[in-house]
N, CA, C and O atoms as a GROMACS GRO file, in nm:
protein
  300
    1MET      N    1  -0.190  -0.349  -0.418
    1MET     CA    2  -0.106  -0.262  -0.488
    1MET      C    3  -0.022  -0.346  -0.575
    1MET      O    4   0.052  -0.429  -0.522
    2ASP      N    5  -0.026  -0.334  -0.700
    2ASP     CA    6   0.096  -0.410  -0.775
    2ASP      C    7   0.203  -0.342  -0.757
    2ASP      O    8   0.202  -0.238  -0.690
    3ILE      N    9   0.338  -0.401  -0.824
    3ILE     CA   10   0.466  -0.391  -0.774
    3ILE      C   11   0.504  -0.251  -0.829
    3ILE      O   12   0.574  -0.184  -0.753
    4GLU      N   13   0.470  -0.195  -0.949
    4GLU     CA   14   0.474  -0.093  -1.034
    4GLU      C   15   0.442   0.011  -0.935
    4GLU      O   16   0.527   0.096  -0.909
    5ASP      N   17   0.322   0.012  -0.876
    5ASP     CA   18   0.270   0.111  -0.812
    5ASP      C   19   0.356   0.151  -0.671
    5ASP      O   20   0.364   0.262  -0.619
    6VAL      N   21   0.422   0.019  -0.624
    6VAL     CA   22   0.466   0.019  -0.533
    6VAL      C   23   0.628   0.088  -0.561
    6VAL      O   24   0.692   0.170  -0.496
    7ARG      N   25   0.655   0.027  -0.665
    7ARG     CA   26   0.813   0.106  -0.716
    7ARG      C   27   0.798   0.296  -0.717
    7ARG      O   28   0.875   0.380  -0.669
    8GLY      N   29   0.676   0.315  -0.789
    8GLY     CA   30   0.632   0.423  -0.810
    8GLY      C   31   0.627   0.506  -0.690
    8GLY      O   32   0.686   0.614  -0.686
    9LYS      N   33   0.550   0.455  -0.578
    9LYS     CA   34   0.556   0.514  -0.438
    9LYS      C   35   0.691   0.552  -0.390
    9LYS      O   36   0.710   0.666  -0.348
   10TYR      N   37   0.777   0.471  -0.393
   10TYR     CA   38   0.891   0.482  -0.333
   10TYR      C   39   1.004   0.511  -0.386
   10TYR      O   40   1.100   0.504  -0.308
   11GLU      N   41   1.035   0.552  -0.532
   11GLU     CA   42   1.124   0.573  -0.584
   11GLU      C   43   1.210   0.697  -0.570
   11GLU      O   44   1.331   0.713  -0.577
   12VAL      N   45   1.107   0.780  -0.548
   12VAL     CA   46   1.211   0.912  -0.535
   12VAL      C   47   1.244   0.911  -0.390
   12VAL      O   48   1.328   0.998  -0.369
   13LYS      N   49   1.215   0.856  -0.294
   13LYS     CA   50   1.282   0.854  -0.177
   13LYS      C   51   1.384   0.758  -0.153
   13LYS      O   52   1.463   0.762  -0.059
   14LEU      N   53   1.377   0.643  -0.276
   14LEU     CA   54   1.534   0.540  -0.279
   14LEU      C   55   1.603   0.617  -0.376
   14LEU      O   56   1.723   0.591  -0.368
   15MET      N   57   1.580   0.703  -0.466
   15MET     CA   58   1.693   0.782  -0.496
   15MET      C   59   1.741   0.866  -0.465
   15MET      O   60   1.829   0.909  -0.539
   16ASP      N   61   1.712   0.938  -0.339
   16ASP     CA   62   1.757   1.020  -0.273
   16ASP      C   63   1.904   0.963  -0.156
   16ASP      O   64   1.991   1.024  -0.096
   17LEU      N   65   1.874   0.846  -0.167
   17LEU     CA   66   1.986   0.744  -0.067
   17LEU      C   67   2.102   0.759  -0.140
   17LEU      O   68   2.112   0.768  -0.262
   18PRO      N   69   2.220   0.763  -0.030
   18PRO     CA   70   2.371   0.744  -0.092
   18PRO      C   71   2.371   0.654  -0.192
   18PRO      O   72   2.302   0.552  -0.188
   19ASN      N   73   2.439   0.681  -0.276
   19ASN     CA   74   2.485   0.587  -0.367
   19ASN      C   75   2.385   0.529  -0.471
   19ASN      O   76   2.419   0.456  -0.564
   20VAL      N   77   2.238   0.574  -0.442
   20VAL     CA   78   2.166   0.509  -0.532
   20VAL      C   79   2.142   0.566  -0.703
   20VAL      O   80   2.120   0.682  -0.739
   21LYS      N   81   2.153   0.456  -0.780
   21LYS     CA   82   2.147   0.522  -0.946
   21LYS      C   83   2.024   0.483  -1.020
   21LYS      O   84   2.003   0.521  -1.136
   22GLY      N   85   1.940   0.405  -0.951
   22GLY     CA   86   1.833   0.339  -1.009
   22GLY      C   87   1.746   0.275  -0.969
   22GLY      O   88   1.786   0.210  -0.873
   23VAL      N   89   1.621   0.253  -0.996
   23VAL     CA   90   1.527   0.177  -0.926
   23VAL      C   91   1.434   0.118  -1.021
   23VAL      O   92   1.367   0.195  -1.091
   24TRP      N   93   1.418  -0.020  -1.034
   24TRP     CA   94   1.358  -0.085  -1.141
   24TRP      C   95   1.289  -0.187  -1.085
   24TRP      O   96   1.297  -0.192  -0.962
   25THR      N   97   1.211  -0.284  -1.147
   25THR     CA   98   1.142  -0.392  -1.113
   25THR      C   99   1.201  -0.534  -1.199
   25THR      O  100   1.291  -0.524  -1.282
   26GLY      N  101   1.157  -0.621  -1.176
   26GLY     CA  102   1.202  -0.775  -1.236
   26GLY      C  103   1.167  -0.878  -1.163
   26GLY      O  104   1.082  -0.890  -1.075
   27LYS      N  105   1.260  -0.970  -1.222
   27LYS     CA  106   1.203  -1.107  -1.143
   27LYS      C  107   1.319  -1.178  -1.090
   27LYS      O  108   1.428  -1.176  -1.146
   28LYS      N  109   1.290  -1.250  -0.962
   28LYS     CA  110   1.407  -1.304  -0.902
   28LYS      C  111   1.370  -1.441  -0.857
   28LYS      O  112   1.282  -1.436  -0.772
   29ASN      N  113   1.409  -1.565  -0.888
   29ASN     CA  114   1.364  -1.685  -0.863
   29ASN      C  115   1.190  -1.684  -0.860
   29ASN      O  116   1.116  -1.722  -0.769
   30GLU      N  117   1.149  -1.623  -1.006
   30GLU     CA  118   1.021  -1.629  -1.035
   30GLU      C  119   0.907  -1.528  -0.944
   30GLU      O  120   0.784  -1.529  -0.950
   31LYS      N  121   0.978  -1.462  -0.878
   31LYS     CA  122   0.906  -1.386  -0.780
   31LYS      C  123   0.916  -1.204  -0.800
   31LYS      O  124   1.029  -1.156  -0.803
   32ASP      N  125   0.815  -1.127  -0.809
   32ASP     CA  126   0.851  -1.002  -0.866
   32ASP      C  127   0.909  -0.974  -0.747
   32ASP      O  128   0.880  -1.026  -0.639
   33VAL      N  129   1.034  -0.849  -0.782
   33VAL     CA  130   1.137  -0.805  -0.692
   33VAL      C  131   1.162  -0.660  -0.732
   33VAL      O  132   1.178  -0.629  -0.850
   34ILE      N  133   1.164  -0.556  -0.615
   34ILE     CA  134   1.210  -0.429  -0.669
   34ILE      C  135   1.334  -0.426  -0.646
   34ILE      O  136   1.372  -0.467  -0.536
   35PHE      N  137   1.447  -0.366  -0.758
   35PHE     CA  138   1.571  -0.369  -0.761
   35PHE      C  139   1.617  -0.223  -0.750
   35PHE      O  140   1.552  -0.131  -0.800
   36VAL      N  141   1.725  -0.206  -0.686
   36VAL     CA  142   1.791  -0.076  -0.659
   36VAL      C  143   1.936  -0.093  -0.666
   36VAL      O  144   2.002  -0.169  -0.596
   37GLY      N  145   1.985   0.000  -0.771
   37GLY     CA  146   2.109  -0.008  -0.823
   37GLY      C  147   2.176   0.089  -0.750
   37GLY      O  148   2.127   0.199  -0.725
   38VAL      N  149   2.318   0.041  -0.707
   38VAL     CA  150   2.391   0.140  -0.634
   38VAL      C  151   2.516   0.156  -0.697
   38VAL      O  152   2.534   0.090  -0.799
   39THR      N  153   2.609   0.232  -0.656
   39THR     CA  154   2.719   0.260  -0.724
   39THR      C  155   2.824   0.171  -0.651
   39THR      O  156   2.918   0.130  -0.720
   40HIS      N  157   2.819   0.138  -0.527
   40HIS     CA  158   2.881   0.039  -0.448
   40HIS      C  159   2.811   0.001  -0.319
   40HIS      O  160   2.748   0.068  -0.238
   41LYS      N  161   2.839  -0.125  -0.325
   41LYS     CA  162   2.770  -0.160  -0.154
   41LYS      C  163   2.829  -0.155  -0.044
   41LYS      O  164   2.930  -0.224  -0.031
   42VAL      N  165   2.786  -0.076   0.063
   42VAL     CA  166   2.854  -0.044   0.180
   42VAL      C  167   2.788  -0.136   0.309
   42VAL      O  168   2.679  -0.192   0.298
   43LEU      N  169   2.865  -0.141   0.421
   43LEU     CA  170   2.806  -0.236   0.492
   43LEU      C  171   2.719  -0.170   0.576
   43LEU      O  172   2.762  -0.060   0.610
   44ASP      N  173   2.574  -0.209   0.638
   44ASP     CA  174   2.478  -0.155   0.718
   44ASP      C  175   2.529  -0.050   0.821
   44ASP      O  176   2.472   0.058   0.841
   45SER      N  177   2.647  -0.092   0.887
   45SER     CA  178   2.676  -0.026   0.991
   45SER      C  179   2.713   0.081   0.976
   45SER      O  180   2.700   0.170   1.060
   46SER      N  181   2.776   0.096   0.842
   46SER     CA  182   2.851   0.250   0.830
   46SER      C  183   2.746   0.336   0.746
   46SER      O  184   2.788   0.421   0.668
   47LEU      N  185   2.593   0.309   0.766
   47LEU     CA  186   2.499   0.394   0.752
   47LEU      C  187   2.410   0.418   0.854
   47LEU      O  188   2.380   0.346   0.949
   48CYS      N  189   2.358   0.561   0.814
   48CYS     CA  190   2.260   0.608   0.922
   48CYS      C  191   2.140   0.547   0.910
   48CYS      O  192   2.092   0.554   0.796
   49PRO      N  193   2.072   0.485   0.996
   49PRO     CA  194   1.941   0.413   0.981
   49PRO      C  195   1.817   0.450   0.858
   49PRO      O  196   1.742   0.376   0.793
   50GLU      N  197   1.838   0.626   0.861
   50GLU     CA  198   1.746   0.652   0.762
   50GLU      C  199   1.820   0.668   0.643
   50GLU      O  200   1.775   0.752   0.566
   51GLU      N  201   1.933   0.602   0.604
   51GLU     CA  202   2.036   0.575   0.471
   51GLU      C  203   1.989   0.458   0.436
   51GLU      O  204   1.946   0.444   0.321
   52LYS      N  205   1.988   0.369   0.513
   52LYS     CA  206   1.974   0.223   0.477
   52LYS      C  207   1.851   0.176   0.351
   52LYS      O  208   1.742   0.232   0.364
   53ILE      N  209   1.860   0.114   0.275
   53ILE     CA  210   1.765   0.056   0.177
   53ILE      C  211   1.678  -0.044   0.248
   53ILE      O  212   1.731  -0.148   0.288
   54PRO      N  213   1.572  -0.026   0.263
   54PRO     CA  214   1.448  -0.148   0.302
   54PRO      C  215   1.447  -0.246   0.238
   54PRO      O  216   1.431  -0.239   0.116
   55LYS      N  217   1.465  -0.380   0.312
   55LYS     CA  218   1.452  -0.508   0.295
   55LYS      C  219   1.338  -0.573   0.193
   55LYS      O  220   1.344  -0.663   0.109
   56THR      N  221   1.242  -0.493   0.237
   56THR     CA  222   1.090  -0.510   0.137
   56THR      C  223   1.016  -0.379   0.152
   56THR      O  224   1.035  -0.293   0.239
   57LEU      N  225   0.935  -0.377   0.062
   57LEU     CA  226   0.856  -0.258   0.056
   57LEU      C  227   0.707  -0.301   0.039
   57LEU      O  228   0.679  -0.344  -0.073
   58GLU      N  229   0.612  -0.297   0.126
   58GLU     CA  230   0.488  -0.326   0.109
   58GLU      C  231   0.464  -0.462   0.053
   58GLU      O  232   0.377  -0.487  -0.030
   59GLY      N  233   0.546  -0.547   0.104
   59GLY     CA  234   0.554  -0.710   0.073
   59GLY      C  235   0.624  -0.756  -0.015
   59GLY      O  236   0.619  -0.879  -0.028
   60TYR      N  237   0.703  -0.689  -0.096
   60TYR     CA  238   0.779  -0.709  -0.188
   60TYR      C  239   0.921  -0.682  -0.158
   60TYR      O  240   0.962  -0.585  -0.093
   61GLU      N  241   0.997  -0.784  -0.214
   61GLU     CA  242   1.152  -0.820  -0.175
   61GLU      C  243   1.229  -0.676  -0.243
   61GLU      O  244   1.187  -0.625  -0.347
   62VAL      N  245   1.328  -0.630  -0.177
   62VAL     CA  246   1.406  -0.555  -0.255
   62VAL      C  247   1.531  -0.608  -0.260
   62VAL      O  248   1.588  -0.653  -0.161
   63GLU      N  249   1.580  -0.606  -0.374
   63GLU     CA  250   1.730  -0.664  -0.392
   63GLU      C  251   1.818  -0.529  -0.452
   63GLU      O  252   1.779  -0.443  -0.531
   64VAL      N  253   1.957  -0.544  -0.381
   64VAL     CA  254   2.059  -0.422  -0.409
   64VAL      C  255   2.130  -0.487  -0.496
   64VAL      O  256   2.168  -0.603  -0.479
   65GLU      N  257   2.156  -0.407  -0.612
   65GLU     CA  258   2.237  -0.465  -0.712
   65GLU      C  259   2.363  -0.346  -0.782
   65GLU      O  260   2.355  -0.257  -0.866
   66GLU      N  261   2.466  -0.394  -0.705
   66GLU     CA  262   2.607  -0.325  -0.769
   66GLU      C  263   2.602  -0.281  -0.923
   66GLU      O  264   2.618  -0.366  -1.010
   67ILE      N  265   2.576  -0.135  -0.957
   67ILE     CA  266   2.590  -0.144  -1.087
   67ILE      C  267   2.709  -0.014  -1.144
   67ILE      O  268   2.703   0.031  -1.258
   68GLY      N  269   2.801   0.027  -1.052
   68GLY     CA  270   2.894   0.140  -1.037
   68GLY      C  271   2.827   0.277  -1.074
   68GLY      O  272   2.723   0.328  -1.032
   69ASP      N  273   2.919   0.319  -1.166
   69ASP     CA  274   2.900   0.502  -1.189
   69ASP      C  275   2.833   0.464  -1.327
   69ASP      O  276   2.866   0.369  -1.397
   70LEU      N  277   2.730   0.557  -1.353
   70LEU     CA  278   2.684   0.567  -1.491
   70LEU      C  279   2.735   0.679  -1.577
   70LEU      O  280   2.742   0.800  -1.551
   71THR      N  281   2.768   0.618  -1.679
   71THR     CA  282   2.820   0.730  -1.765
   71THR      C  283   2.712   0.734  -1.926
   71THR      O  284   2.684   0.636  -1.995
   72ALA      N  285   2.667   0.889  -1.952
   72ALA     CA  286   2.617   0.897  -2.051
   72ALA      C  287   2.697   0.870  -2.178
   72ALA      O  288   2.801   0.936  -2.170
   73TYR      N  289   2.693   0.812  -2.276
   73TYR     CA  290   2.800   0.839  -2.383
   73TYR      C  291   2.699   0.912  -2.498
   73TYR      O  292   2.582   0.894  -2.529
   74THR      N  293   2.816   1.012  -2.550
   74THR     CA  294   2.742   1.132  -2.660
   74THR      C  295   2.810   1.061  -2.787
   74THR      O  296   2.905   0.985  -2.776
   75LYS      N  297   2.750   1.094  -2.908
   75LYS     CA  298   2.841   1.068  -3.023
   75LYS      C  299   2.893   1.168  -3.088
   75LYS      O  300   2.968   1.148  -3.183
   0.00000   0.00000   0.00000
């Protein structure tokens, strides 16, 4: 399965986790990675097991990025 298929398969589940604001794919050190954007990072110990973002999904590395709160701007 390619990385976009894996992202699509898990995106809804990831978006339901606390503080998650986005899921996208990209490159890190020339490797395909699934990125998960969160409002703020928290210690693993403060989360229940089902609230933790996995380190890998179907062999692809998952990288957590702190992106803060997102605000839509209107003109």
